[in-house]
C-alpha positions as CSV (number, residue, x, y, z in Angstrom):
1,M,0.0,0.0,0.0
2,H,1.2,3.5,-0.8
3,L,0.1,5.7,2.1
4,A,0.3,9.5,2.2
5,L,0.0,11.5,5.4
6,C,-0.5,15.2,5.2
7,Q,1.4,17.5,7.5
8,Y,-1.2,20.2,7.0
9,A,-0.4,23.8,7.4
10,I,-3.4,26.0,8.4
11,E,-3.6,28.8,5.8
12,L,-6.0,31.7,5.3
13,F,-8.0,31.5,2.1
14,D,-10.3,34.5,1.6
15,G,-12.4,32.9,-1.1
16,E,-14.2,29.6,-1.4
17,S,-12.9,28.9,-4.9
18,E,-9.3,29.6,-3.8
19,Y,-9.7,27.1,-0.9
20,R,-11.4,24.5,-3.1
21,E,-8.6,24.8,-5.7
22,H,-6.0,24.4,-3.0
23,L,-7.6,21.3,-1.5
24,A,-7.9,19.7,-5.0
25,W,-4.3,20.5,-5.8
26,L,-3.1,19.2,-2.5
27,I,-4.9,15.8,-2.9
28,E,-4.0,15.5,-6.6
29,Q,-0.4,16.1,-5.8
30,A,-0.2,13.0,-3.5
31,A,-2.4,10.9,-5.8
32,H,-0.2,11.6,-8.8
33,R,2.7,10.3,-6.8
34,G,0.9,7.0,-6.5
35,A,-0.8,7.4,-3.1
36,E,-3.7,4.9,-2.6
37,L,-4.7,6.0,0.9
38,L,-4.5,9.7,1.8
39,V,-5.0,11.2,5.3
40,L,-5.5,14.8,6.3
41,P,-5.7,15.9,10.0
42,E,-8.2,16.6,12.7
43,Y,-10.2,19.8,12.1
44,A,-8.8,20.3,8.6
45,A,-12.3,21.4,7.5
46,L,-12.0,24.4,9.9
47,V,-9.8,26.1,7.3
48,M,-13.1,27.0,5.6
49,T,-13.9,29.4,8.5
50,G,-11.2,31.6,7.1
51,Q,-13.7,32.6,4.4
52,M,-16.1,34.0,6.9
53,A,-16.3,37.6,8.2
54,P,-13.5,38.3,10.8
55,G,-16.1,38.7,13.5
56,V,-17.5,35.2,12.8
57,R,-14.3,33.3,12.2
58,G,-12.8,34.9,15.3
59,D,-15.6,33.7,17.5
60,L,-15.2,30.1,18.7
61,H,-18.9,29.2,18.7
62,A,-20.2,31.3,15.9
63,S,-17.5,29.9,13.5
64,I,-18.6,26.2,14.0
65,E,-22.2,27.2,13.7
66,A,-21.5,29.1,10.4
67,L,-19.4,26.1,9.2
68,Q,-22.4,23.7,9.1
69,P,-24.0,24.8,5.8
70,R,-20.6,24.6,4.1
71,L,-19.9,21.0,5.1
72,P,-22.2,19.2,2.5
73,G,-20.3,21.0,-0.3
74,W,-16.9,20.1,1.2
75,L,-17.9,16.5,1.6
76,A,-19.2,16.4,-1.9
77,Q,-15.9,17.7,-3.2
78,C,-13.9,15.2,-1.2
79,E,-16.1,12.3,-2.5
80,A,-15.7,13.5,-6.0
81,L,-11.9,13.7,-5.7
82,A,-11.8,10.1,-4.3
83,R,-13.9,8.8,-7.1
84,R,-12.1,10.7,-9.9
85,L,-8.6,9.8,-8.6
86,G,-9.5,6.3,-7.6
87,I,-8.1,6.7,-4.1
88,H,-9.1,6.2,-0.5
89,L,-9.3,9.5,1.3
90,L,-9.8,10.6,4.9
91,P,-10.0,14.4,4.3
92,G,-9.8,15.4,8.0
93,T,-12.5,16.0,10.6
94,A,-15.1,18.6,11.3
95,P,-17.4,19.5,14.2
96,V,-20.8,18.4,13.1
97,L,-24.2,19.4,14.6
98,D,-26.2,16.2,15.1
99,D,-30.0,15.9,15.4
100,D,-29.8,15.7,19.2
101,G,-28.3,19.3,19.3
102,H,-24.8,18.2,20.2
103,Y,-21.7,18.9,18.1
104,R,-19.3,15.9,17.5
105,N,-15.9,15.7,15.9
106,R,-16.3,13.5,12.9
107,A,-14.0,11.9,10.3
108,W,-15.1,10.5,7.0
109,L,-13.5,7.8,4.8
110,F,-14.1,7.9,1.1
111,G,-13.1,5.2,-1.5
112,P,-13.1,5.0,-5.3
113,E,-16.8,4.2,-5.1
114,G,-17.8,6.9,-2.7
115,L,-18.4,7.2,1.0
116,I,-17.4,4.2,3.1
117,G,-18.4,5.5,6.5
118,S,-17.5,7.9,9.3
119,Q,-16.0,7.8,12.8
120,D,-16.6,10.2,15.7
121,K,-14.0,11.1,18.2
122,L,-14.8,9.3,21.5
123,I,-13.1,11.3,24.2
124,M,-12.9,15.0,24.3
125,T,-10.0,17.1,25.4
126,R,-10.5,19.9,28.0
127,F,-10.6,22.5,25.3
128,E,-13.3,20.6,23.3
129,R,-15.3,19.7,26.4
130,E,-15.0,22.9,28.6
131,H,-14.7,25.7,26.0
132,W,-16.0,24.6,22.7
133,G,-18.9,22.3,23.7
134,I,-18.0,19.3,21.5
135,S,-19.5,16.0,22.7
136,G,-17.9,12.6,22.6
137,G,-19.1,10.0,20.1
138,R,-20.2,6.5,20.9
139,G,-18.9,3.3,19.3
140,L,-16.1,2.3,16.9
141,R,-16.4,1.4,13.2
142,V,-14.3,-1.0,11.2
143,F,-13.7,-0.2,7.5
144,D,-13.1,-3.1,5.2
145,T,-11.3,-2.0,2.0
146,H,-9.2,-3.8,-0.6
147,L,-6.2,-2.1,1.0
148,G,-6.9,-3.8,4.4
149,R,-9.1,-3.5,7.4
150,L,-8.9,0.0,8.8
151,G,-9.9,1.8,11.9
152,I,-9.9,5.5,12.9
153,L,-8.9,7.0,16.2
154,I,-8.9,10.8,16.3
155,C,-6.0,12.5,18.1
156,Y,-6.7,12.2,21.9
157,D,-8.3,8.8,21.5
158,N,-4.9,7.4,20.9
159,E,-3.9,8.2,24.4
160,F,-6.3,5.6,25.8
161,P,-5.5,1.9,25.2
162,M,-8.9,0.2,25.1
163,A,-10.2,1.8,21.9
164,A,-7.2,0.6,19.9
165,R,-7.6,-2.8,21.6
166,A,-11.2,-3.1,20.6
167,L,-10.2,-2.4,16.9
168,A,-7.4,-4.9,17.1
169,E,-9.7,-7.6,18.3
170,Q,-11.8,-6.9,15.2
171,G,-8.8,-7.6,13.0
172,V,-7.9,-4.0,12.2
173,D,-4.4,-3.8,10.6
174,L,-4.0,0.0,10.3
175,I,-5.3,2.8,12.6
176,L,-5.6,6.2,10.9
177,S,-5.1,9.0,13.3
178,P,-5.9,12.6,12.2
179,S,-4.5,14.9,14.9
180,C,-4.5,18.6,15.9
181,T,-2.4,19.7,18.9
182,D,-1.6,23.3,19.9
183,T,1.6,22.6,21.9
184,E,4.7,20.5,21.4
185,S,3.9,18.5,24.5
186,G,0.5,17.8,23.0
187,F,2.1,16.5,19.8
188,Y,4.4,14.2,21.9
189,R,1.5,12.9,23.9
190,V,-0.3,11.8,20.8
191,R,2.9,10.4,19.3
192,T,3.6,8.5,22.5
193,G,0.1,7.1,22.5
194,A,0.2,6.1,18.9
195,R,3.6,4.3,19.3
196,A,2.2,2.5,22.4
197,R,-0.9,1.4,20.6
198,A,1.2,0.0,17.7
199,L,3.4,-1.9,20.1
200,E,0.6,-3.3,22.3
201,N,-1.6,-4.5,19.4
202,Q,1.1,-5.3,16.9
203,L,-0.4,-3.2,14.2
204,V,0.3,0.1,12.4
205,V,-0.8,3.6,13.5
206,A,-0.5,6.5,11.1
207,V,-0.7,10.1,12.3
208,S,-1.6,13.2,10.1
209,P,-1.2,16.5,12.0
210,T,-2.0,20.2,11.6
211,V,1.0,22.6,11.7
212,G,1.6,26.4,11.6
213,E,-0.1,29.4,13.1
214,A,-3.5,30.9,12.3
215,P,-4.1,33.9,14.5
216,W,-7.5,34.5,12.9
217,S,-8.8,31.2,14.3
218,P,-9.5,30.7,18.0
219,A,-9.6,26.9,17.4
220,L,-6.5,26.6,15.2
221,D,-4.3,29.4,16.4
222,Y,-1.2,27.3,17.1
223,N,-0.4,23.9,15.7
224,Y,2.5,21.6,16.3
225,G,2.8,18.2,14.7
226,R,4.8,15.7,12.8
227,A,3.4,13.1,10.4
228,G,4.5,9.6,11.3
229,V,3.9,5.9,10.8
230,Y,4.4,3.7,13.9
231,V,4.9,-0.1,14.0
232,P,5.8,-2.7,16.6
233,A,9.6,-2.6,17.4
234,D,10.3,-6.1,16.3
235,L,11.9,-8.3,13.7
236,G,12.1,-6.7,10.3
237,M,10.8,-3.3,11.6
238,P,12.8,-0.3,12.7
239,A,14.2,-0.8,16.2
240,S,12.6,2.5,17.3
241,G,9.1,1.5,16.0
242,I,9.1,4.6,13.8
243,L,8.7,3.4,10.2
244,A,8.7,7.0,8.8
245,Q,8.2,10.5,9.9
246,S,8.2,14.0,8.4
247,E,11.4,16.0,8.7
248,Q,10.5,18.5,11.3
249,I,7.9,19.4,13.9
250,S,5.6,22.1,12.4
251,A,6.2,23.8,9.1
252,P,4.9,26.9,7.2
253,H,3.5,24.9,4.3
254,S,1.7,21.6,3.8
255,S,3.6,18.6,2.8
256,W,3.0,14.8,2.3
257,L,4.8,12.0,4.0
258,H,4.8,9.1,1.5
259,V,5.2,5.5,2.8
260,E,5.2,2.1,1.2
261,L,3.4,0.0,3.8
262,N,3.2,-3.8,3.9
263,L,0.5,-4.7,6.4
264,A,1.2,-8.5,5.9
265,E,4.7,-8.0,7.3
266,V,3.4,-6.4,10.4
267,A,0.6,-9.0,10.8
268,R,3.3,-11.7,10.6
269,L,4.7,-10.5,13.9
270,R,1.5,-11.4,15.8
271,D,2.4,-15.1,15.2
272,D,6.2,-15.0,14.9
273,G,7.6,-11.9,16.6
274,Q,10.2,-11.7,19.3
275,V,7.3,-11.0,21.6
276,L,3.6,-11.7,21.2
277,L,1.9,-8.7,22.9
278,R,-1.4,-9.1,21.2
279,R,-1.6,-12.7,22.3
280,D,-0.4,-12.0,25.8
281,W,-2.6,-8.9,26.4
282,P,-5.3,-10.8,28.5
283,E,-2.7,-12.0,31.1
284,Q,-2.5,-8.5,32.6
285,F,-6.1,-8.8,33.7
286,D,-5.5,-12.0,35.7
287,A,-6.5,-11.1,39.2
288,G,-3.6,-13.0,40.7
289,R,-1.0,-11.2,38.6
290,L,-2.3,-7.7,39.6
291,K,-2.7,-8.5,43.2
292,I,-0.6,-6.2,45.5
293,L,1.4,-8.6,47.6
294,D,2.1,-8.0,51.3
295,D,5.3,-9.1,53.1
296,S,3.9,-12.5,54.0
297,E,3.4,-13.6,50.5
């Protein structure tokens, strides 16, 4: 599989046509290099708020409310690009107002034949929960494609082990992780979580981040990230568990990290690795193993 992860710079586009042309150019750029699966980051759709009046785009709540009528057109463009280019595309995430009156942070996956499905972020950060009013989703989806069985964990979700484990137990080989973090420490938390999930479950985790500064946006004002592909540190894999990563944390312009990925080589480690973490996972829940011993035992 040829995987392309976008290290996506948040830029200000004053006009809708300018933004749409940029999005098409960016995706075409990766597809023309042979990418079969393309991933853009968490909240990538919020770049569209740059086309709103300064008083709206500078207001945290007004901007996501004004974004809602723009989402159908954005999704239609992403689907059309996936169909025309014959690719699988996760174009990032957006806050979506559901029928119950709650906003949820949603990612979509398109294939050459159109929409495959969507995945909501499960666990909200403090910013999303306390300031922005975004609610957590419920449930995980598994996406069967001719490239492999895929799952999606959005940013903060990678810092909790049980979601990835649930996907692993459903046979997922690759977890796609669109991410948006506003500090270097936030980037490292997500990266540490992604590497741990790859190790624990003997699968691949691929992270696409936002980068750069957008003083016009209260949601995307600062962005630190580094695109990366993480695998188990085991036979035939890099000793670090880092299969590939972009050159630097943050950047002024968008760029693609292109990776040739063999999911079968990673899956082989589950049966014949130096360690068998996926097999041995249940042993940690044995009550006898977790018992705190006293001096008499």
